[in-house]
N, C-alpha and C positions, 0 to 999 in steps of 0.2 A: 512559713518557716516553722520547723518542728521545735518543740521544747522538751524538757526532761519529763514532763507529765504525760506526754502523748504515748499511746500504746500502739504496738504493731498490729496491723489488721490481720485477723485470723478468720478462717472459715466459720460459718455459723454453727456447724456441728461441733467445732472445737472450743467454742466460747462457753465458758461455764455459766454465764449469765443468760444464755439463750434459752428460750422456752421449748426448743426442739433438739433432739439428738438423732443421729443417723441410725437407721434400722439395721444395716448390715455393713460389712467391711467393703471398702472400695478397692478396685483393682484396675490397673491399666494394661494388663496382659491380654493379648488377643485370644479370642476363644479358640481359634484354629491356628496352630503354629504354621509358619511358612514352610513350603515344601523345599527340601534340600536335594531332591533328586535331580539328576541330569537328564534333560529330554533327549530321547533318541538312544539312550544307553541300553535299553532293554531289547533292542532289535538285533543285536549281534551277541555272539558268545565268544569267550576268549579260549584260545587253544594254545597250549605251550606257554610261551612268554607273553607278557602283557600287551605287546604291540602287534600281535597277530590276531586278526578278527575273522571269524567265519560267519556265513549267512545263517540266520535262524530260519530253518525250514518251516517252523510252525507259523511264521509270519508270511513267507512267500509260498502260499498254497491256494488252491482253487476256492476252498471254503472261506478264506479270509478276504477274498476279492469280491466285494459287494457291488459289482457293476456288470452290466450286460456284456456278454461275450461279443467282442468286436468293437466295443467302444475304445478300449485302451490296450487290449491284448488280442492276438489272433486266436482262432479256434484251436484248441488243444495246446495252448501256450504252456500250461503248467505240466503237461505230460512231455513236452518236447525239450524244455529247458532244465538242465541239471545244474542247479546253483550250489550244490554241496561241495563241488570242487574248487569254488572260488574263495580265495583268501586275499587279504590285504595287510600291509604293514604300515602303521602310522602311529607316531607318538606325539601327543599334544605339545610336549616340552621341546620338540625338535623344531618348532616354527621359528623362522627368522625372516627378515625383510626381503632377502633375495628369492625366497620361495614363491613370491607372487608371480615371478616370471615362469614358473613351472606349473605343471598340472598336479592336482592332488586327487587321491582316490576317495570318493564319497561313499560309494559302495564297492565291493570287490570287483565288480564288472563295469563300473561307471565312474569316470573321472571328469573333473572340471578344471579348466585352465584357460589361459589367454592364447590368442592366435600366434603370438611370438614364439611359443614353444614348438611350433611346427617346423621351424627353421632347422632344427637338429634332427636329421633323419635317423641317426643312431639312437637317439632318445625315443623316437616313435617306435622303432623296432624293439628296443629293449623292454619297453613297457607292455608290449604285446597287444597294442591297439589293433582292432580289426575294422573299426568304423570311425571316421572323423566327421562329426556332425556340427556344422556351423549354424549359429543363431545370429542372424544379421538383419540389418535394415535393407529395404529395397534400393536405397541410394547406394549402399555399399555393393549390392549385387550388380547394379548397372555399371559401377566403376570396377567390377571384378576384384573387389577387395574382400578380405576376411573369407578366404576360401581354403579348403583343405585338399583340393584336387591335385595340386602339384606334389604335396607331401605324400598323399595316398598313392599316387602313381609311382613314386620312387620306392615306397615301402611295399607295393603290391597289395594294398588293402583298399577298402571302399571309402567313399566320401559322399556326403550329402549335405543339403542346406535346408533351413527353415527360414524363409524370408518374410518379414513383417514390415508394414508401413511405419509403425511407431510402436511404443510400448503398450498403448491401449489395445492394439491388435494381438498382443501376446495371448490374451485370455481365450481367443478363438484358435490360436495356434498351439496351445498347450496339448490338447488331445492328439493333434497330428504329430507333434514331436515325441510324445510319450509312446504312441503306437509305432513310430519309426524305430525307436530304441528297442522296444519289445519284439518287433518283427525281426530285427537283426539278431537279438539274443536267441530267438526261436529258429533262426536260419531260413525264414521264408522269403528273404530278399535275395537269394542266390539260386542259381540253377535255371535251366530253360523253362521249367514249369513253375518256377517260384518256390519249389520245395526241395529239401534234401533229406536223405535217409539219416536216421539217428546215428548210425554207425559212421557216417561221413561228417558229422557235425564236429567242428573244432570249438575249442573254448573261445567265446566271444568277449570282447571288451570294447566299450564305447568311450570316446573322448568327446565331450560337449564343450564348445568354446565359442567365445565372441571376442571383441577387440581386447577387453581387459580381463575377461573371465570372472568379472565381479558383478555384472548386472543382468543382461538378458539371458546369458547361458546359465547363470546362477538361479534365475527365476525358473527356468525350465527344469533344472535339477530339483528345486524345491517342489515344484508341481509334481514331478515324477514320484518323489518320496511321499507326498501327500496321497497320491493315488495308490501306490503299491504297498505302503505301510499303514494306510488308514490313519494318518495323523493330521493334526491341524497345521495351519500355515506358520504359526509362531513357533511351534515345536520343530517343524521341518527346517525353518530358517536357522534356528539355533543349532540344529544338527549339522547343517552345511557349513556354518561359520566355525564350528569346532574343527572341521577338517581343513577348510580354507579360510584362514583368519582374516584375510583382506577383503572378503566379500562385503559389499556395501549395498544394503537394501534400503532405499529411500522411501519416504512416506507414500508417494504415488504408486510405487511398485508394491508396497505393502497392501494398499487398497485393492490393487489388481489381484493379488494372491488371496485376499480375504473374499473378494467376489467369486473367485474360482472355487474357494472352499464352500461357499454357499451353493454353487452349482453342483459340486460333488455330493453335498448333503441331499439335494433334491434328487439326484440320480440314484443314490442309495435307497431313498424312500420309495421311488418308483419301482426299482428292482425288487425290493422286499415285498411290495404289494403284489407284483407279478408272481413271485414265488409262492406266496400264500394262496393266490388264486389257483395256481397249477396244482399245488398239493391238495387243495380242497376238491378240485375236479377229479384228481386221481383217486381219492378215497371215496368218491361218490357222496361227499358230504358238502353242505354249504360252506363256503369259505368263512373263516373266522373274521370278525370285525377287526379293522386295523387298530393298532394300539393308539389310544388317545391319552396324552398326558394331561393330568389334572391341572387346571389353571388356578393359581391362588387368587382368592377373592380380593378385589380392590376396595378402597375406601368408598368408591361410588356404589359398589354392590351392597356394602353394609348400609349405606345411607338410604338405598332404595328399598331394602327389605323391611318388612313389618316386624317390630320387636315381638319376641316370644316371651310371655310372662309366665313365671312359675307361680307356685301357690303363695309364696311370700311376697309377690309383687315385684320381684327383681327381674331385670332383663336377662335373658339367657340366649346365647348364640348356639343354635342347634347344628352348626356346621363347623365342628372343631377340626382343625387341621393337625392331625397327629404327626404328620411328616415334618412339621415345623420344629427345628432343633430347640427352640425356646418354649415349646408347648408345655413341657412338664415343669417349667420353672414357676415357683409360687409368685403370685402377683402382689408382692409386698410393696408397701409404700416406702419411698426413700427415707422419710423422716417419721418420727413418732414423738408424741408429747413427752417432755421431760417429767419424770416422777420426782416430786419434791418430798 
C-alpha cells in the first residue's frame, strides 16, 4: 500500500540522483515511413475521366517480358497483339454486394467472374467477350458443370477449360492457362492453320471464371498479372481485389501463389543467363560473370574471423559494409556519466 512519501518510478535517465544521463534524444519514429502507394496503380494510365483506364504499353512489351518465348506467350506475341486500343471503365466506389454475381474487368482485355454470369446471353454479347475460359476441378468436368460451351455457342464465340484435380495442381496449370489466354489475344487459336492475318484479327477479350469467381479463377488471373506485369504475388492479389472486391484468397492459395512466384524468379534468372551468354558469343567476347549479390556477414562469420589489430591494440573490422543504412551512424553509448 502506497503512502504519501512514496515517489513515482521514473526512468534512470530522468532521475536527478542517478549517476548516468542519456547520451542522445530518444525517438519512437520508424526510420523508414510506411509506403502509401497503391500496388498496381502504375501499370495503367488515365485517359479522359478518372474511370477510363488504358494499357501502359511500356509494361506490355517484349523487353519487359523476362521469360523464354514459348513459355507464356507464342512466338511474335508482342508484334501480333495491339493492346493500345483496349480500355476499361471501373470506379472503386461503385462496388456493391450484387456485383459479385457479375464479371469485373481486371485488365481491359481480361475479366474475372462467376459461372452464373454466363446465364445472361445479352450480357456476354454486350461485354464483347470472345473466349470463355473455365477453371474447374476434374469432378466438375466429369459432371459437365462449370462450362461455358453453351453460352459460347449462343454468342458465337469460343470456350475452353483448364481442369485440375485440386488447388495444389493449379501451380502446374498456371503456365497452360496463361498461354491459353495469350494465344487467344494473339489470334493463334483460330483458322485452319492456327494463324490469322493481322488485318483479320478482331479485338479479343477473355472471361476467366469458376464457380464463384473468387478462388481458382482469381488465382489464375493473379498468376497472369504476375507474369505479364512482373509483379509479386501480394501486389497482384491486391490489384485483383481492387477490381473484384469479393475475391477471397485463403492461406493455402497464398502459399501456392508464393511458390509460383519463386518459380518465376528462377525462370527469369535462367533467361537472363542465356541472354548474357548469347550476347557474349555474338560479340566474340567471353560472357560476363553473372551478377552475385553480396551476402551480409553473419555473427558466425565474425566469430570465426581472426581479429585485426591496429597500432593502438584495438580490434578493427576490415570488412565494413557501406551499404548498411546504419553504417554512418556514430557508435555512441546510450548513457554517459553524470558530471557533478
